[in-house]
mmCIF file of the protein (N, C-alpha, C, O) and its ligand, coordinates in Angstrom:
data_MODEL
# 
_entry.id   MODEL 
# 
loop_
_entity.id 
_entity.type 
_entity.pdbx_number_of_molecules 
1 polymer     1 
2 non-polymer 1 
# 
_entity_poly.entity_id                      1 
_entity_poly.type                           'polypeptide(L)' 
_entity_poly.nstd_linkage                   no 
_entity_poly.nstd_monomer                   no 
_entity_poly.pdbx_seq_one_letter_code       
;(UNK)(UNK)(UNK)(UNK)(UNK)(UNK)(UNK)(UNK)(UNK)(UNK)(UNK)(UNK)(UNK)(UNK)(UNK)(UNK)
(UNK)(UNK)(UNK)(UNK)(UNK)(UNK)(UNK)(UNK)(UNK)(UNK)(UNK)(UNK)(UNK)(UNK)(UNK)(UNK)
(UNK)(UNK)(UNK)(UNK)(UNK)(UNK)(UNK)(UNK)(UNK)(UNK)(UNK)(UNK)(UNK)(UNK)(UNK)(UNK)
(UNK)(UNK)(UNK)(UNK)(UNK)(UNK)
;
_entity_poly.pdbx_seq_one_letter_code_can   XXXXXXXXXXXXXXXXXXXXXXXXXXXXXXXXXXXXXXXXXXXXXXXXXXXXXX 
_entity_poly.pdbx_strand_id                 A 
# 
loop_
_entity_poly_seq.entity_id 
_entity_poly_seq.num 
_entity_poly_seq.mon_id 
_entity_poly_seq.hetero 
1 1  UNK n 
1 2  UNK n 
1 3  UNK n 
1 4  UNK n 
1 5  UNK n 
1 6  UNK n 
1 7  UNK n 
1 8  UNK n 
1 9  UNK n 
1 10 UNK n 
1 11 UNK n 
1 12 UNK n 
1 13 UNK n 
1 14 UNK n 
1 15 UNK n 
1 16 UNK n 
1 17 UNK n 
1 18 UNK n 
1 19 UNK n 
1 20 UNK n 
1 21 UNK n 
1 22 UNK n 
1 23 UNK n 
1 24 UNK n 
1 25 UNK n 
1 26 UNK n 
1 27 UNK n 
1 28 UNK n 
1 29 UNK n 
1 30 UNK n 
1 31 UNK n 
1 32 UNK n 
1 33 UNK n 
1 34 UNK n 
1 35 UNK n 
1 36 UNK n 
1 37 UNK n 
1 38 UNK n 
1 39 UNK n 
1 40 UNK n 
1 41 UNK n 
1 42 UNK n 
1 43 UNK n 
1 44 UNK n 
1 45 UNK n 
1 46 UNK n 
1 47 UNK n 
1 48 UNK n 
1 49 UNK n 
1 50 UNK n 
1 51 UNK n 
1 52 UNK n 
1 53 UNK n 
1 54 UNK n 
# 
loop_
_struct_asym.id 
_struct_asym.entity_id 
A 1 
B 2 
# 
loop_
_chem_comp.id 
_chem_comp.type 
_chem_comp.mon_nstd_flag 
UNK 'L-peptide linking' . 
ZN  non-polymer         . 
# 
_pdbx_entity_nonpoly.entity_id   2 
_pdbx_entity_nonpoly.name        ? 
_pdbx_entity_nonpoly.comp_id     ZN 
# 
_pdbx_nonpoly_scheme.asym_id         B 
_pdbx_nonpoly_scheme.entity_id       2 
_pdbx_nonpoly_scheme.mon_id          ZN 
_pdbx_nonpoly_scheme.ndb_seq_num     1 
_pdbx_nonpoly_scheme.pdb_seq_num     101 
_pdbx_nonpoly_scheme.auth_seq_num    101 
_pdbx_nonpoly_scheme.pdb_mon_id      ZN 
_pdbx_nonpoly_scheme.auth_mon_id     ZN 
_pdbx_nonpoly_scheme.pdb_strand_id   A 
_pdbx_nonpoly_scheme.pdb_ins_code    . 
# 
loop_
_atom_site.group_PDB 
_atom_site.id 
_atom_site.type_symbol 
_atom_site.label_atom_id 
_atom_site.label_alt_id 
_atom_site.label_comp_id 
_atom_site.label_asym_id 
_atom_site.label_entity_id 
_atom_site.label_seq_id 
_atom_site.pdbx_PDB_ins_code 
_atom_site.Cartn_x 
_atom_site.Cartn_y 
_atom_site.Cartn_z 
_atom_site.occupancy 
_atom_site.B_iso_or_equiv 
_atom_site.pdbx_formal_charge 
_atom_site.auth_seq_id 
_atom_site.auth_comp_id 
_atom_site.auth_asym_id 
_atom_site.auth_atom_id 
_atom_site.pdbx_PDB_model_num 
ATOM   1   N  N  . UNK A 1 1  ? -13.288 7.038   4.601   1.00 0.00 ? 1   UNK A N  1 
ATOM   2   C  CA . UNK A 1 1  ? -12.527 5.689   4.392   1.00 0.00 ? 1   UNK A CA 1 
ATOM   3   C  C  . UNK A 1 1  ? -11.823 6.099   2.889   1.00 0.00 ? 1   UNK A C  1 
ATOM   4   O  O  . UNK A 1 1  ? -12.479 6.501   1.928   1.00 0.00 ? 1   UNK A O  1 
ATOM   5   N  N  . UNK A 1 2  ? -10.565 5.939   2.898   1.00 0.00 ? 2   UNK A N  1 
ATOM   6   C  CA . UNK A 1 2  ? -9.923  5.934   1.511   1.00 0.00 ? 2   UNK A CA 1 
ATOM   7   C  C  . UNK A 1 2  ? -10.127 4.738   0.605   1.00 0.00 ? 2   UNK A C  1 
ATOM   8   O  O  . UNK A 1 2  ? -10.174 3.588   1.041   1.00 0.00 ? 2   UNK A O  1 
ATOM   9   N  N  . UNK A 1 3  ? -10.243 5.050   -0.650  1.00 0.00 ? 3   UNK A N  1 
ATOM   10  C  CA . UNK A 1 3  ? -10.458 3.902   -1.608  1.00 0.00 ? 3   UNK A CA 1 
ATOM   11  C  C  . UNK A 1 3  ? -9.347  3.106   -1.954  1.00 0.00 ? 3   UNK A C  1 
ATOM   12  O  O  . UNK A 1 3  ? -9.447  2.248   -2.831  1.00 0.00 ? 3   UNK A O  1 
ATOM   13  N  N  . UNK A 1 4  ? -8.119  3.348   -1.238  1.00 0.00 ? 4   UNK A N  1 
ATOM   14  C  CA . UNK A 1 4  ? -6.861  2.737   -1.465  1.00 0.00 ? 4   UNK A CA 1 
ATOM   15  C  C  . UNK A 1 4  ? -6.871  1.658   -0.357  1.00 0.00 ? 4   UNK A C  1 
ATOM   16  O  O  . UNK A 1 4  ? -6.278  1.818   0.710   1.00 0.00 ? 4   UNK A O  1 
ATOM   17  N  N  . UNK A 1 5  ? -7.471  0.717   -0.625  1.00 0.00 ? 5   UNK A N  1 
ATOM   18  C  CA . UNK A 1 5  ? -7.885  -0.281  0.373   1.00 0.00 ? 5   UNK A CA 1 
ATOM   19  C  C  . UNK A 1 5  ? -7.448  -1.695  -0.172  1.00 0.00 ? 5   UNK A C  1 
ATOM   20  O  O  . UNK A 1 5  ? -7.790  -2.006  -1.313  1.00 0.00 ? 5   UNK A O  1 
ATOM   21  N  N  . UNK A 1 6  ? -6.669  -2.608  0.638   1.00 0.00 ? 6   UNK A N  1 
ATOM   22  C  CA . UNK A 1 6  ? -6.298  -4.015  0.156   1.00 0.00 ? 6   UNK A CA 1 
ATOM   23  C  C  . UNK A 1 6  ? -7.769  -4.633  -0.161  1.00 0.00 ? 6   UNK A C  1 
ATOM   24  O  O  . UNK A 1 6  ? -8.736  -4.556  0.597   1.00 0.00 ? 6   UNK A O  1 
ATOM   25  N  N  . UNK A 1 7  ? -7.746  -5.187  -1.282  1.00 0.00 ? 7   UNK A N  1 
ATOM   26  C  CA . UNK A 1 7  ? -9.069  -5.828  -1.564  1.00 0.00 ? 7   UNK A CA 1 
ATOM   27  C  C  . UNK A 1 7  ? -9.325  -7.256  -0.728  1.00 0.00 ? 7   UNK A C  1 
ATOM   28  O  O  . UNK A 1 7  ? -10.357 -7.920  -0.817  1.00 0.00 ? 7   UNK A O  1 
ATOM   29  N  N  . UNK A 1 8  ? -8.341  -7.538  -0.022  1.00 0.00 ? 8   UNK A N  1 
ATOM   30  C  CA . UNK A 1 8  ? -8.468  -8.798  0.722   1.00 0.00 ? 8   UNK A CA 1 
ATOM   31  C  C  . UNK A 1 8  ? -8.524  -8.615  2.283   1.00 0.00 ? 8   UNK A C  1 
ATOM   32  O  O  . UNK A 1 8  ? -9.346  -9.288  2.904   1.00 0.00 ? 8   UNK A O  1 
ATOM   33  N  N  . UNK A 1 9  ? -7.817  -7.869  2.857   1.00 0.00 ? 9   UNK A N  1 
ATOM   34  C  CA . UNK A 1 9  ? -7.916  -7.530  4.355   1.00 0.00 ? 9   UNK A CA 1 
ATOM   35  C  C  . UNK A 1 9  ? -8.543  -6.181  4.735   1.00 0.00 ? 9   UNK A C  1 
ATOM   36  O  O  . UNK A 1 9  ? -8.955  -5.895  5.859   1.00 0.00 ? 9   UNK A O  1 
ATOM   37  N  N  . UNK A 1 10 ? -8.561  -5.407  3.673   1.00 0.00 ? 10  UNK A N  1 
ATOM   38  C  CA . UNK A 1 10 ? -9.218  -4.087  3.978   1.00 0.00 ? 10  UNK A CA 1 
ATOM   39  C  C  . UNK A 1 10 ? -8.306  -3.129  4.703   1.00 0.00 ? 10  UNK A C  1 
ATOM   40  O  O  . UNK A 1 10 ? -8.741  -2.098  5.216   1.00 0.00 ? 10  UNK A O  1 
ATOM   41  N  N  . UNK A 1 11 ? -6.839  -3.536  4.746   1.00 0.00 ? 11  UNK A N  1 
ATOM   42  C  CA . UNK A 1 11 ? -6.069  -2.618  5.255   1.00 0.00 ? 11  UNK A CA 1 
ATOM   43  C  C  . UNK A 1 11 ? -5.973  -1.277  4.280   1.00 0.00 ? 11  UNK A C  1 
ATOM   44  O  O  . UNK A 1 11 ? -6.176  -1.498  3.086   1.00 0.00 ? 11  UNK A O  1 
ATOM   45  N  N  . UNK A 1 12 ? -5.728  -0.118  4.610   1.00 0.00 ? 12  UNK A N  1 
ATOM   46  C  CA . UNK A 1 12 ? -5.612  1.209   4.025   1.00 0.00 ? 12  UNK A CA 1 
ATOM   47  C  C  . UNK A 1 12 ? -4.283  1.427   3.819   1.00 0.00 ? 12  UNK A C  1 
ATOM   48  O  O  . UNK A 1 12 ? -3.374  0.796   4.359   1.00 0.00 ? 12  UNK A O  1 
ATOM   49  N  N  . UNK A 1 13 ? -4.143  2.523   2.858   1.00 0.00 ? 13  UNK A N  1 
ATOM   50  C  CA . UNK A 1 13 ? -2.775  2.979   2.766   1.00 0.00 ? 13  UNK A CA 1 
ATOM   51  C  C  . UNK A 1 13 ? -2.145  3.883   3.714   1.00 0.00 ? 13  UNK A C  1 
ATOM   52  O  O  . UNK A 1 13 ? -1.021  4.384   3.681   1.00 0.00 ? 13  UNK A O  1 
ATOM   53  N  N  . UNK A 1 14 ? -3.243  4.018   4.712   1.00 0.00 ? 14  UNK A N  1 
ATOM   54  C  CA . UNK A 1 14 ? -2.756  4.717   5.966   1.00 0.00 ? 14  UNK A CA 1 
ATOM   55  C  C  . UNK A 1 14 ? -2.130  3.935   7.015   1.00 0.00 ? 14  UNK A C  1 
ATOM   56  O  O  . UNK A 1 14 ? -1.393  4.446   7.859   1.00 0.00 ? 14  UNK A O  1 
ATOM   57  N  N  . UNK A 1 15 ? -2.437  2.606   6.968   1.00 0.00 ? 15  UNK A N  1 
ATOM   58  C  CA . UNK A 1 15 ? -1.993  1.600   7.638   1.00 0.00 ? 15  UNK A CA 1 
ATOM   59  C  C  . UNK A 1 15 ? -0.566  0.986   7.144   1.00 0.00 ? 15  UNK A C  1 
ATOM   60  O  O  . UNK A 1 15 ? 0.381   0.837   7.917   1.00 0.00 ? 15  UNK A O  1 
ATOM   61  N  N  . UNK A 1 16 ? -0.534  0.681   5.893   1.00 0.00 ? 16  UNK A N  1 
ATOM   62  C  CA . UNK A 1 16 ? 0.548   0.153   5.211   1.00 0.00 ? 16  UNK A CA 1 
ATOM   63  C  C  . UNK A 1 16 ? 0.486   0.501   3.987   1.00 0.00 ? 16  UNK A C  1 
ATOM   64  O  O  . UNK A 1 16 ? -0.561  0.868   3.455   1.00 0.00 ? 16  UNK A O  1 
ATOM   65  N  N  . UNK A 1 17 ? 1.770   0.412   3.314   1.00 0.00 ? 17  UNK A N  1 
ATOM   66  C  CA . UNK A 1 17 ? 1.834   0.702   1.869   1.00 0.00 ? 17  UNK A CA 1 
ATOM   67  C  C  . UNK A 1 17 ? 1.068   -0.359  0.981   1.00 0.00 ? 17  UNK A C  1 
ATOM   68  O  O  . UNK A 1 17 ? 1.244   -1.566  1.149   1.00 0.00 ? 17  UNK A O  1 
ATOM   69  N  N  . UNK A 1 18 ? 0.292   0.104   0.119   1.00 0.00 ? 18  UNK A N  1 
ATOM   70  C  CA . UNK A 1 18 ? -0.473  -1.007  -0.576  1.00 0.00 ? 18  UNK A CA 1 
ATOM   71  C  C  . UNK A 1 18 ? -0.123  -0.635  -2.158  1.00 0.00 ? 18  UNK A C  1 
ATOM   72  O  O  . UNK A 1 18 ? 0.074   0.467   -2.671  1.00 0.00 ? 18  UNK A O  1 
ATOM   73  N  N  . UNK A 1 19 ? -0.119  -1.794  -2.663  1.00 0.00 ? 19  UNK A N  1 
ATOM   74  C  CA . UNK A 1 19 ? 0.274   -1.800  -4.316  1.00 0.00 ? 19  UNK A CA 1 
ATOM   75  C  C  . UNK A 1 19 ? -0.905  -1.624  -5.134  1.00 0.00 ? 19  UNK A C  1 
ATOM   76  O  O  . UNK A 1 19 ? -1.960  -2.180  -4.827  1.00 0.00 ? 19  UNK A O  1 
ATOM   77  N  N  . UNK A 1 20 ? -0.801  -0.908  -6.126  1.00 0.00 ? 20  UNK A N  1 
ATOM   78  C  CA . UNK A 1 20 ? -1.879  -0.597  -7.062  1.00 0.00 ? 20  UNK A CA 1 
ATOM   79  C  C  . UNK A 1 20 ? -1.676  -1.657  -8.129  1.00 0.00 ? 20  UNK A C  1 
ATOM   80  O  O  . UNK A 1 20 ? -0.574  -1.809  -8.655  1.00 0.00 ? 20  UNK A O  1 
ATOM   81  N  N  . UNK A 1 21 ? -2.736  -2.392  -8.452  1.00 0.00 ? 21  UNK A N  1 
ATOM   82  C  CA . UNK A 1 21 ? -2.785  -3.460  -9.548  1.00 0.00 ? 21  UNK A CA 1 
ATOM   83  C  C  . UNK A 1 21 ? -3.906  -3.137  -10.400 1.00 0.00 ? 21  UNK A C  1 
ATOM   84  O  O  . UNK A 1 21 ? -4.722  -2.266  -10.099 1.00 0.00 ? 21  UNK A O  1 
ATOM   85  N  N  . UNK A 1 22 ? -3.968  -3.916  -11.601 1.00 0.00 ? 22  UNK A N  1 
ATOM   86  C  CA . UNK A 1 22 ? -5.096  -3.760  -12.365 1.00 0.00 ? 22  UNK A CA 1 
ATOM   87  C  C  . UNK A 1 22 ? -5.576  -5.084  -12.676 1.00 0.00 ? 22  UNK A C  1 
ATOM   88  O  O  . UNK A 1 22 ? -4.772  -5.993  -12.884 1.00 0.00 ? 22  UNK A O  1 
ATOM   89  N  N  . UNK A 1 23 ? -7.011  -5.292  -12.731 1.00 0.00 ? 23  UNK A N  1 
ATOM   90  C  CA . UNK A 1 23 ? -7.499  -6.542  -12.923 1.00 0.00 ? 23  UNK A CA 1 
ATOM   91  C  C  . UNK A 1 23 ? -8.870  -6.482  -13.595 1.00 0.00 ? 23  UNK A C  1 
ATOM   92  O  O  . UNK A 1 23 ? -9.791  -5.843  -13.088 1.00 0.00 ? 23  UNK A O  1 
ATOM   93  N  N  . UNK A 1 24 ? -8.997  -7.160  -14.755 1.00 0.00 ? 24  UNK A N  1 
ATOM   94  C  CA . UNK A 1 24 ? -10.197 -7.073  -15.572 1.00 0.00 ? 24  UNK A CA 1 
ATOM   95  C  C  . UNK A 1 24 ? -10.813 -5.568  -15.689 1.00 0.00 ? 24  UNK A C  1 
ATOM   96  O  O  . UNK A 1 24 ? -11.981 -5.247  -15.472 1.00 0.00 ? 24  UNK A O  1 
ATOM   97  N  N  . UNK A 1 25 ? -9.840  -4.808  -16.048 1.00 0.00 ? 25  UNK A N  1 
ATOM   98  C  CA . UNK A 1 25 ? -9.962  -3.373  -16.316 1.00 0.00 ? 25  UNK A CA 1 
ATOM   99  C  C  . UNK A 1 25 ? -10.538 -2.451  -15.176 1.00 0.00 ? 25  UNK A C  1 
ATOM   100 O  O  . UNK A 1 25 ? -11.136 -1.397  -15.391 1.00 0.00 ? 25  UNK A O  1 
ATOM   101 N  N  . UNK A 1 26 ? -10.299 -2.947  -14.032 1.00 0.00 ? 26  UNK A N  1 
ATOM   102 C  CA . UNK A 1 26 ? -10.240 -2.117  -12.853 1.00 0.00 ? 26  UNK A CA 1 
ATOM   103 C  C  . UNK A 1 26 ? -9.082  -2.024  -11.976 1.00 0.00 ? 26  UNK A C  1 
ATOM   104 O  O  . UNK A 1 26 ? -8.198  -2.878  -12.046 1.00 0.00 ? 26  UNK A O  1 
ATOM   105 N  N  . UNK A 1 27 ? -9.020  -1.115  -11.206 1.00 0.00 ? 27  UNK A N  1 
ATOM   106 C  CA . UNK A 1 27 ? -7.865  -0.954  -10.126 1.00 0.00 ? 27  UNK A CA 1 
ATOM   107 C  C  . UNK A 1 27 ? -8.227  -1.716  -8.840  1.00 0.00 ? 27  UNK A C  1 
ATOM   108 O  O  . UNK A 1 27 ? -9.342  -1.597  -8.334  1.00 0.00 ? 27  UNK A O  1 
ATOM   109 N  N  . UNK A 1 28 ? -7.379  -2.410  -8.380  1.00 0.00 ? 28  UNK A N  1 
ATOM   110 C  CA . UNK A 1 28 ? -7.394  -2.993  -7.114  1.00 0.00 ? 28  UNK A CA 1 
ATOM   111 C  C  . UNK A 1 28 ? -6.180  -2.601  -6.168  1.00 0.00 ? 28  UNK A C  1 
ATOM   112 O  O  . UNK A 1 28 ? -5.193  -2.081  -6.689  1.00 0.00 ? 28  UNK A O  1 
ATOM   113 N  N  . UNK A 1 29 ? -6.208  -2.786  -5.058  1.00 0.00 ? 29  UNK A N  1 
ATOM   114 C  CA . UNK A 1 29 ? -5.065  -2.648  -4.026  1.00 0.00 ? 29  UNK A CA 1 
ATOM   115 C  C  . UNK A 1 29 ? -4.912  -3.686  -3.414  1.00 0.00 ? 29  UNK A C  1 
ATOM   116 O  O  . UNK A 1 29 ? -5.851  -4.422  -3.109  1.00 0.00 ? 29  UNK A O  1 
ATOM   117 N  N  . UNK A 1 30 ? -3.621  -3.926  -3.117  1.00 0.00 ? 30  UNK A N  1 
ATOM   118 C  CA . UNK A 1 30 ? -3.165  -5.131  -2.255  1.00 0.00 ? 30  UNK A CA 1 
ATOM   119 C  C  . UNK A 1 30 ? -2.065  -4.828  -1.370  1.00 0.00 ? 30  UNK A C  1 
ATOM   120 O  O  . UNK A 1 30 ? -1.053  -4.273  -1.798  1.00 0.00 ? 30  UNK A O  1 
ATOM   121 N  N  . UNK A 1 31 ? -2.216  -5.188  -0.064  1.00 0.00 ? 31  UNK A N  1 
ATOM   122 C  CA . UNK A 1 31 ? -0.971  -4.976  0.795   1.00 0.00 ? 31  UNK A CA 1 
ATOM   123 C  C  . UNK A 1 31 ? 0.227   -5.893  0.677   1.00 0.00 ? 31  UNK A C  1 
ATOM   124 O  O  . UNK A 1 31 ? 0.147   -6.854  -0.088  1.00 0.00 ? 31  UNK A O  1 
ATOM   125 N  N  . UNK A 1 32 ? 1.335   -5.672  1.373   1.00 0.00 ? 32  UNK A N  1 
ATOM   126 C  CA . UNK A 1 32 ? 2.383   -6.816  1.092   1.00 0.00 ? 32  UNK A CA 1 
ATOM   127 C  C  . UNK A 1 32 ? 1.866   -8.059  1.743   1.00 0.00 ? 32  UNK A C  1 
ATOM   128 O  O  . UNK A 1 32 ? 2.122   -9.124  1.182   1.00 0.00 ? 32  UNK A O  1 
ATOM   129 N  N  . UNK A 1 33 ? 1.164   -8.067  2.864   1.00 0.00 ? 33  UNK A N  1 
ATOM   130 C  CA . UNK A 1 33 ? 0.863   -9.389  3.503   1.00 0.00 ? 33  UNK A CA 1 
ATOM   131 C  C  . UNK A 1 33 ? -0.096  -10.148 2.641   1.00 0.00 ? 33  UNK A C  1 
ATOM   132 O  O  . UNK A 1 33 ? -0.155  -11.346 2.919   1.00 0.00 ? 33  UNK A O  1 
ATOM   133 N  N  . UNK A 1 34 ? -0.900  -9.720  1.611   1.00 0.00 ? 34  UNK A N  1 
ATOM   134 C  CA . UNK A 1 34 ? -1.704  -10.553 0.946   1.00 0.00 ? 34  UNK A CA 1 
ATOM   135 C  C  . UNK A 1 34 ? -1.153  -10.744 -0.491  1.00 0.00 ? 34  UNK A C  1 
ATOM   136 O  O  . UNK A 1 34 ? -1.733  -11.468 -1.300  1.00 0.00 ? 34  UNK A O  1 
ATOM   137 N  N  . UNK A 1 35 ? 0.007   -10.058 -0.787  1.00 0.00 ? 35  UNK A N  1 
ATOM   138 C  CA . UNK A 1 35 ? 0.430   -10.169 -2.032  1.00 0.00 ? 35  UNK A CA 1 
ATOM   139 C  C  . UNK A 1 35 ? 0.946   -11.723 -2.376  1.00 0.00 ? 35  UNK A C  1 
ATOM   140 O  O  . UNK A 1 35 ? 0.765   -12.211 -3.491  1.00 0.00 ? 35  UNK A O  1 
ATOM   141 N  N  . UNK A 1 36 ? 1.615   -12.451 -1.281  1.00 0.00 ? 36  UNK A N  1 
ATOM   142 C  CA . UNK A 1 36 ? 2.150   -13.736 -1.620  1.00 0.00 ? 36  UNK A CA 1 
ATOM   143 C  C  . UNK A 1 36 ? 0.832   -14.616 -2.083  1.00 0.00 ? 36  UNK A C  1 
ATOM   144 O  O  . UNK A 1 36 ? 0.994   -15.319 -3.080  1.00 0.00 ? 36  UNK A O  1 
ATOM   145 N  N  . UNK A 1 37 ? -0.446  -14.633 -1.445  1.00 0.00 ? 37  UNK A N  1 
ATOM   146 C  CA . UNK A 1 37 ? -1.414  -15.265 -1.777  1.00 0.00 ? 37  UNK A CA 1 
ATOM   147 C  C  . UNK A 1 37 ? -1.702  -15.088 -3.314  1.00 0.00 ? 37  UNK A C  1 
ATOM   148 O  O  . UNK A 1 37 ? -1.815  -15.987 -4.146  1.00 0.00 ? 37  UNK A O  1 
ATOM   149 N  N  . UNK A 1 38 ? -1.786  -13.846 -3.490  1.00 0.00 ? 38  UNK A N  1 
ATOM   150 C  CA . UNK A 1 38 ? -2.131  -13.561 -5.004  1.00 0.00 ? 38  UNK A CA 1 
ATOM   151 C  C  . UNK A 1 38 ? -0.934  -14.139 -5.928  1.00 0.00 ? 38  UNK A C  1 
ATOM   152 O  O  . UNK A 1 38 ? -1.242  -14.381 -7.095  1.00 0.00 ? 38  UNK A O  1 
ATOM   153 N  N  . UNK A 1 39 ? 0.229   -14.352 -5.578  1.00 0.00 ? 39  UNK A N  1 
ATOM   154 C  CA . UNK A 1 39 ? 1.320   -14.786 -6.408  1.00 0.00 ? 39  UNK A CA 1 
ATOM   155 C  C  . UNK A 1 39 ? 1.208   -16.395 -6.350  1.00 0.00 ? 39  UNK A C  1 
ATOM   156 O  O  . UNK A 1 39 ? 1.436   -17.089 -7.340  1.00 0.00 ? 39  UNK A O  1 
ATOM   157 N  N  . UNK A 1 40 ? 0.817   -16.947 -5.036  1.00 0.00 ? 40  UNK A N  1 
ATOM   158 C  CA . UNK A 1 40 ? 1.289   -18.528 -5.020  1.00 0.00 ? 40  UNK A CA 1 
ATOM   159 C  C  . UNK A 1 40 ? -0.293  -19.281 -4.976  1.00 0.00 ? 40  UNK A C  1 
ATOM   160 O  O  . UNK A 1 40 ? -0.459  -20.441 -5.353  1.00 0.00 ? 40  UNK A O  1 
ATOM   161 N  N  . UNK A 1 41 ? -1.182  -18.584 -4.555  1.00 0.00 ? 41  UNK A N  1 
ATOM   162 C  CA . UNK A 1 41 ? -2.657  -19.227 -4.337  1.00 0.00 ? 41  UNK A CA 1 
ATOM   163 C  C  . UNK A 1 41 ? -3.692  -18.413 -5.180  1.00 0.00 ? 41  UNK A C  1 
ATOM   164 O  O  . UNK A 1 41 ? -4.644  -17.859 -4.631  1.00 0.00 ? 41  UNK A O  1 
ATOM   165 N  N  . UNK A 1 42 ? -3.506  -18.364 -6.359  1.00 0.00 ? 42  UNK A N  1 
ATOM   166 C  CA . UNK A 1 42 ? -4.495  -17.528 -7.143  1.00 0.00 ? 42  UNK A CA 1 
ATOM   167 C  C  . UNK A 1 42 ? -5.764  -18.270 -7.084  1.00 0.00 ? 42  UNK A C  1 
ATOM   168 O  O  . UNK A 1 42 ? -6.754  -17.542 -7.146  1.00 0.00 ? 42  UNK A O  1 
ATOM   169 N  N  . UNK A 1 43 ? -5.976  -19.455 -6.986  1.00 0.00 ? 43  UNK A N  1 
ATOM   170 C  CA . UNK A 1 43 ? -7.217  -20.110 -7.057  1.00 0.00 ? 43  UNK A CA 1 
ATOM   171 C  C  . UNK A 1 43 ? -7.756  -19.838 -5.740  1.00 0.00 ? 43  UNK A C  1 
ATOM   172 O  O  . UNK A 1 43 ? -8.987  -19.809 -5.748  1.00 0.00 ? 43  UNK A O  1 
ATOM   173 N  N  . UNK A 1 44 ? -7.215  -19.628 -4.601  1.00 0.00 ? 44  UNK A N  1 
ATOM   174 C  CA . UNK A 1 44 ? -7.804  -19.458 -3.440  1.00 0.00 ? 44  UNK A CA 1 
ATOM   175 C  C  . UNK A 1 44 ? -8.435  -18.113 -3.213  1.00 0.00 ? 44  UNK A C  1 
ATOM   176 O  O  . UNK A 1 44 ? -9.421  -17.955 -2.493  1.00 0.00 ? 44  UNK A O  1 
ATOM   177 N  N  . UNK A 1 45 ? -7.750  -17.046 -3.934  1.00 0.00 ? 45  UNK A N  1 
ATOM   178 C  CA . UNK A 1 45 ? -8.316  -15.769 -3.614  1.00 0.00 ? 45  UNK A CA 1 
ATOM   179 C  C  . UNK A 1 45 ? -9.204  -15.357 -5.022  1.00 0.00 ? 45  UNK A C  1 
ATOM   180 O  O  . UNK A 1 45 ? -9.618  -14.204 -5.140  1.00 0.00 ? 45  UNK A O  1 
ATOM   181 N  N  . UNK A 1 46 ? -9.420  -16.206 -5.894  1.00 0.00 ? 46  UNK A N  1 
ATOM   182 C  CA . UNK A 1 46 ? -10.131 -15.795 -7.101  1.00 0.00 ? 46  UNK A CA 1 
ATOM   183 C  C  . UNK A 1 46 ? -11.526 -15.256 -6.774  1.00 0.00 ? 46  UNK A C  1 
ATOM   184 O  O  . UNK A 1 46 ? -11.930 -14.297 -7.433  1.00 0.00 ? 46  UNK A O  1 
ATOM   185 N  N  . UNK A 1 47 ? -12.186 -15.706 -5.958  1.00 0.00 ? 47  UNK A N  1 
ATOM   186 C  CA . UNK A 1 47 ? -13.520 -15.365 -5.670  1.00 0.00 ? 47  UNK A CA 1 
ATOM   187 C  C  . UNK A 1 47 ? -13.643 -14.015 -4.997  1.00 0.00 ? 47  UNK A C  1 
ATOM   188 O  O  . UNK A 1 47 ? -14.562 -13.254 -5.304  1.00 0.00 ? 47  UNK A O  1 
ATOM   189 N  N  . UNK A 1 48 ? -12.713 -13.693 -4.061  1.00 0.00 ? 48  UNK A N  1 
ATOM   190 C  CA . UNK A 1 48 ? -12.328 -12.398 -3.411  1.00 0.00 ? 48  UNK A CA 1 
ATOM   191 C  C  . UNK A 1 48 ? -11.902 -11.522 -4.452  1.00 0.00 ? 48  UNK A C  1 
ATOM   192 O  O  . UNK A 1 48 ? -12.471 -10.435 -4.548  1.00 0.00 ? 48  UNK A O  1 
ATOM   193 N  N  . UNK A 1 49 ? -11.122 -11.781 -5.132  1.00 0.00 ? 49  UNK A N  1 
ATOM   194 C  CA . UNK A 1 49 ? -10.614 -10.858 -6.283  1.00 0.00 ? 49  UNK A CA 1 
ATOM   195 C  C  . UNK A 1 49 ? -11.715 -10.478 -7.264  1.00 0.00 ? 49  UNK A C  1 
ATOM   196 O  O  . UNK A 1 49 ? -11.758 -9.328  -7.704  1.00 0.00 ? 49  UNK A O  1 
ATOM   197 N  N  . UNK A 1 50 ? -12.666 -11.460 -7.647  1.00 0.00 ? 50  UNK A N  1 
ATOM   198 C  CA . UNK A 1 50 ? -13.799 -11.189 -8.588  1.00 0.00 ? 50  UNK A CA 1 
ATOM   199 C  C  . UNK A 1 50 ? -14.673 -10.161 -7.872  1.00 0.00 ? 50  UNK A C  1 
ATOM   200 O  O  . UNK A 1 50 ? -15.061 -9.145  -8.448  1.00 0.00 ? 50  UNK A O  1 
ATOM   201 N  N  . UNK A 1 51 ? -14.978 -10.451 -6.587  1.00 0.00 ? 51  UNK A N  1 
ATOM   202 C  CA . UNK A 1 51 ? -15.830 -9.512  -5.692  1.00 0.00 ? 51  UNK A CA 1 
ATOM   203 C  C  . UNK A 1 51 ? -15.311 -8.165  -5.651  1.00 0.00 ? 51  UNK A C  1 
ATOM   204 O  O  . UNK A 1 51 ? -16.057 -7.189  -5.725  1.00 0.00 ? 51  UNK A O  1 
ATOM   205 N  N  . UNK A 1 52 ? -13.938 -8.072  -5.524  1.00 0.00 ? 52  UNK A N  1 
ATOM   206 C  CA . UNK A 1 52 ? -13.227 -6.723  -5.504  1.00 0.00 ? 52  UNK A CA 1 
ATOM   207 C  C  . UNK A 1 52 ? -13.307 -6.008  -6.736  1.00 0.00 ? 52  UNK A C  1 
ATOM   208 O  O  . UNK A 1 52 ? -13.082 -4.798  -6.705  1.00 0.00 ? 52  UNK A O  1 
ATOM   209 N  N  . UNK A 1 53 ? -13.612 -6.605  -7.895  1.00 0.00 ? 53  UNK A N  1 
ATOM   210 C  CA . UNK A 1 53 ? -13.784 -5.788  -8.960  1.00 0.00 ? 53  UNK A CA 1 
ATOM   211 C  C  . UNK A 1 53 ? -15.202 -5.609  -9.641  1.00 0.00 ? 53  UNK A C  1 
ATOM   212 O  O  . UNK A 1 53 ? -15.358 -5.072  -10.738 1.00 0.00 ? 53  UNK A O  1 
ATOM   213 N  N  . UNK A 1 54 ? -16.205 -6.119  -8.860  1.00 0.00 ? 54  UNK A N  1 
ATOM   214 C  CA . UNK A 1 54 ? -17.630 -5.957  -9.239  1.00 0.00 ? 54  UNK A CA 1 
ATOM   215 C  C  . UNK A 1 54 ? -17.936 -4.665  -9.283  1.00 0.00 ? 54  UNK A C  1 
ATOM   216 O  O  . UNK A 1 54 ? -19.077 -4.310  -9.580  1.00 0.00 ? 54  UNK A O  1 
HETATM 217 ZN ZN . ZN  B 2 .  ? -4.147  -7.260  2.613   1.00 0.00 2 101 ZN  A ZN 1 
# 
């Protein structure tokens, strides 16, 4: 399994393009489908995001 996996839905770069982002000193990846949540509903995905950088 590649480490370039969407933090939210676990889609990999082999399935879709994923964007590389940086959060709290760590790298995360997010796919285009999950990016709108990150932009518009940060409070909803905050917990998932914190788990992703643990
Ligand atoms: Zn995703």
